[in-house]
N, C-alpha and C positions, 0 to 999 in steps of 0.2 A: 632494486631493477638501477639501470644504468644512469633513464633519466628520471627527471624532477616532476615527480605528477604532481598535482591538486586535485583534491574532488572538493563538487558542489552538490547537493542533494537539493532539490527542490520540495518544501516543505509547507507551502502559504495556502495552501488549499482550502479552501470555504466548502468543499465539500457538500455543495447546498442538495444532492441527489442522496445524500445520507443521513438528511434533516429525518428525524430529529436528536440522531447521534453524533452530531457535529454541533448542537445546540450551544454544550460548554467546548467544545475539544478542536481542536483543530484535526482536519479527515485523516493523517499519518498518525496523529493519537490515537486515535477508534481503537478499543481491545481486539481482541483478534486469537480464535483456538485458546482463550482461557486466560493463560499466563501472558497471550503476547501483546506487540502494540504492531499497528502496519506496518512502522518505520524498522523495527525490529529487522525483519527482511531484506530490509536494503542496507542498514548497518552493520548487519552479519555476514550477508557477500563481500561488503568491503575488509571485514576484519579477517575473514576466511582468504581475505585476495592477499592479505598485507599492507591493506590502504587504510594506512592510518596517519595523513592531514586531510581531515576534514572539514567543510564547513556547508552546516545545515543552514537553509536560507527559512525563515521562518517571517509570518507575518499575523494571522488568523487566528482571534484564540490561541493563542501561543501558553499558555501557563500551563496545562496540562503534558503539552510536547516538551517545555523547557526544564519542568518537572522529571519526569520520565527519563529524560539526557540526565540528566545531574544522578538520578537515584542510582540509575543503571550504565551507564556509560559513561562513566568518570574517571576509567583506570587508564587513558591514554597518557604515555610521560613525557613531560613536556622535553625536560634534558636530553631527550633523543631525540626532539625535534617531532615528537605526537600531538597533536590535537585534535578536538572537537569543539567548534565553536560555533554559535549559534549565530545570524546574519540579520536581523531586522531591517526594514526598509532605511538606509540610512539618513533619508531625506535632505541629499547632499548635491540633488537635479531636480531642483524647485516645490522640492517638499511632499512629490508624490508617491504614494502605495504602490510595490511591484505592479507594473501592469499586465505584467506576462511572464511565458518562460525565458522567454528573450530579453525581457526591461530587467527579469529580475538578477540576471548575468550583466546586465550593458551598469546598473545602477552601483555595482562590486564589480568595476573595473580596475579601482584602485587599490583592491586585494592583488588582482594580478601584477599588478604595476610594482609594489611593494616584494609578491612573492616570486617574482618572473618563474612561475614555471616552464616547463618545455612544453607539456603537453595538460590537456584538463579533461577530464571526467567527469560529466555531467548526469546525473543520476534522476529519478522520480521516488519522492515517499513515502507513497501512498501505491505499489505494486507489489503483488505475493508471486516469487520465482525465487530462484537459485542460480546464482551464475557466476563464474570465473573468472572475473573483471582482467586479471595477468593475459588472458588468451587473447579477450578482445583484441587490448593494446598491443601485445605481439602481432595480431594480424595486420593493424592499423600501421604499426611500423616495416613490416613487410613490404604492403603495398606499398608505401611513400604517400599515404595518403594523408590528406587537407581536414575530412572529418570521415568520422566512421557512426553509420545509424547498425544498434543491435536490431535482427528482424528476428521475428517469427513466423507460419505458418499461420490463416487463418482461414475459414473456409469463406468463400466470394460470397455470399451469401451475408457475411457480416461484416463485408469490406467498409461498410458504408460506415462502418463505425469508428476507423481508423485510420490515418494516415499512410497510403498502399504505396508501398517503393517499384518502380520497372528498374529492372538491370541485365548486365550484357554478359556473357559469357563468364568474365574477368571478376565480378559481382560488381562493378561499379555500376552507380544512381545515375542513370538516362534520364527519368523522369521520377514525380514527387503528385502523390495525388493525395488532397485531405480530404476525407469523409465522402469520395466519390462511390455510387452504388459500380456503376462501370469501370470502376480501375481496371488493368491490365492482371491477368492471373500470371503465377509464376511458370514458367519456360515448362511444357511439359506436361503438368498438372492443371488442367485448365478448372478443375475445384474450389482450387485454392489462391489467394493473393498471400502476398508478402509483406506483413503488419511492422508500422514503425512501434518500437516498444517502451520509447523515450529514455533510452542508453543510449550514449554520444559522448566518442571521442575529439577531441580535437587539437589542432597545431594552435596554440598561443594567438599568435598572431593572427589566424583567420576566423578564430573565435571574436578576437577584441574587433578588428575589422569588420566582420558583417554586424553583430548589435549596434554598433556604433552609427552604422551604416541605415540600418531600420529603424533606433531612436527617433531619428530626423525625421521618419514617413510619418505624416499624420491621419492617415487611414490604415496603417497597418495597427493588427492586431497584438504584435510583437509577441508572436510564441511562433518556435522552430520549426514546428510542423505546417505551421499556415505561412508562413513568411520569410523566416532565414533559410532552409533546404530550399523551397522552388526555388530561390534567387540564387545561392552558392552556385549549386547543381550545372549552372551554366558555363560557368566558369572555374570550378577548383574540381580535384578530385576527389569524388565522395563516392565512398565501399559501404556494401550493406554487409554486415556483419552475424553467423547465424546462432541464434541460443544451443542450438545443437550442439555444436563445437567447444562450447565453453559451459555446459549443464553437468556437473558434479555428479551427479545420482542421474543421468542420461534421460531424466523425466522430461525434457523441453516443456515445463509448464507454464504457463507467462499469467496473471492474470490483472486488468487493471480494477481494482474496487469501486467499480464509479457508479452504483446503486443499491438499494439497498436489497434487493434479491439477489444479486450479487454478490453481498458481502455474505447474505443467510449460505447458499447456497456452496459455496467453495468452502465456506468451514465446514459444515455439515457433508460434501464429498470428502473430508480430509477423517469420516468414522466409517468410509466402505472397505473393502479388500483390499481394492488398486488404490488409493487416493492418490492426490495429486504429486508428490511426491514425499518420501520417508521422512519422518520429523527425527525418529531417530538412523544417523548417518555419519560413520565413523571420521572423523576428522573433518565433520562439517557441522558447527554446531550452532545452534538458533539460539544468540544471547537476548536476555533481556534482564529486568530488573524484576528480580521475588521478595516478596514481601516475606517477611520474617514468621511467618505463621505456622503453627505443628502438622503434622503430616494427616490426611483427611480421615474423618472418621466416618465407618460404615459400619449402623448396625441394623441387622437382619433385613438387610433392603435386598432388592432387586435390580441389578444395574448389567445393561444389554447396550452393548456397540456405542459407546459412550467415554469420555473424557472428564475426568473429576482435579481440579488443581485443587493446591495444597491450603489445609486451612477447613476445608469442606464438612460440615458434618450431617449426615444422612440418618434420618431412623425412623427402620419400616415402611418405606416408600419404592415406586417403581420410576426409575432412570431412564429411558428408553434412546437411544439415537439424540444424542443432545449434551450440550457441551457447557461444565458448569465451573464457572470463575471461581477465582480463590473466596476463600472466606464465607460461601454458601452455608445456609440454615436451612436443612428439610423437615420439617417436622412430620410428625407420624400420620401415613395412610395417603401419603400424598401421589398425584402421578406428572411427570414433568415429559414429553414425550416431546420429538423434532425439536426442539425447542434450543436457543443462546443462552444461559442467565449470566449476566458478570457480578463482579464484584461485590461482598457486601449485601447481597439481596439475601429475605428471607421468604419461606413459603410455609407459611403457616398449614397446622394441619387439617386433611382432610379437604387440604384445593389440589385443582388439576390448573398444567399448563399445556398445553398445546400449539405447536408450530406457534413460535411465538418469540421475541428478541424481548431480552428484558434489560435497560441498562442498570447502571450501576444503583446502590441505595433502594432498592423496590421491596417492599411492602408488602407480599400477598397476603388477602388479609386470610381467615378461617373458611372455609366451606366453599371460597369463591372458585370460579371457571373460568381462565383466560384460553379464546378460541374465538375463530371467525366471529362463528353462529353467536356467542355467548354475548359478546363486545359489541356486535352489530346491533342485535336485540335491545340490549338497555341505550344505545344510542349515546356510546362514550366518546369525549374527543380526543381518541387514541386512533394513530397513523394504523391501515390498513394497508399493504403493497400490492401491486398488482396482482402477483400471485399468491394471496391471501396471508401474508405473516403477517402476523400484530406487531406491532414496536411501542413500546414504552418505552418515554425519556426518562433519564436520567432523576432518579428524588420523584418521579411521580407517587403520588397520595389515592390509591384505591381507598375513596370514602365508603365506610358504613352505608352511607346513602348509595353507592351505586351497586351494594347488591340486591335491592327492591329489586 
């Protein structure tokens, strides 16, 4: 790139609606599709877009995230100016934690002053999508924009979940609505609205001025969608850029992993004949940390429509429409169906797991059944989502007394 670009990935969210999976880790560090973490999708987009100057803004329960970045993403070459550096709250501005997405950037304005980039790319670490950021940056430059927002069409009935933009024929943003049920639809398509993806390109000076001004407002949420964009579109040139124009595989898929149900459904959708996007796609690889486990071993088992990670050992069992993370042991005569089982879990013989999410280090006792019906009947202190997914937190102990 001719200009100097700096990238910030916002990765400090608590992920309260993903609890108990976020009991011990930040939302971007939650495992996804067996072998990955949620943040791997954003980082892989950067890598495939040739972006190698990255700051990750961490905060809540960051140990798991830090460990993953050190183990899996430590190949950036310093002598060539490459880096991947985590930035917890610097505590330079009154000793406060990051109070919002805009405040996270404001508290790190000293980084912009030191690095002096011409353009800043701001990303979220908890979204699932594929995007070539170079195309968005090119659009931003061609429009001579002050800021550019990546956008994707969403059904009008879902508009209340998103920030929605109203644009003119030149794709300039003329109004911004944050989670408004009656937000305007896309011109020519009354069934859809144009939603904010949480991917932004800013001219550095414009960004610094906007977050500094917002920091002085006592009634602000210090959020880009709620506070920054509704304000700057009044005076600055802000444009919308469509994901369709930058998707390497023409999938046009984007998902904010906001709830346990969306976390479950989007992963299971990758098992379908038409997944959100192909994981096996030439020249656009999804990178992660791979533990040194041996290949999966499958003995006399019936495996249908599932993903089995390295290190798994399955004996004479049925795995149907499920995702098994690394090093999962399944003993004889078990059934795992419509479920997500994370790393280092053990399913003892003759046990059944239906429509569940098992976090790491869970041992299911012999002859035990995990399902909505059984968990409800036994009145166990286990999370069941609105759509009937059983969720066990990391290391949850299914004691023998729960079998009665």
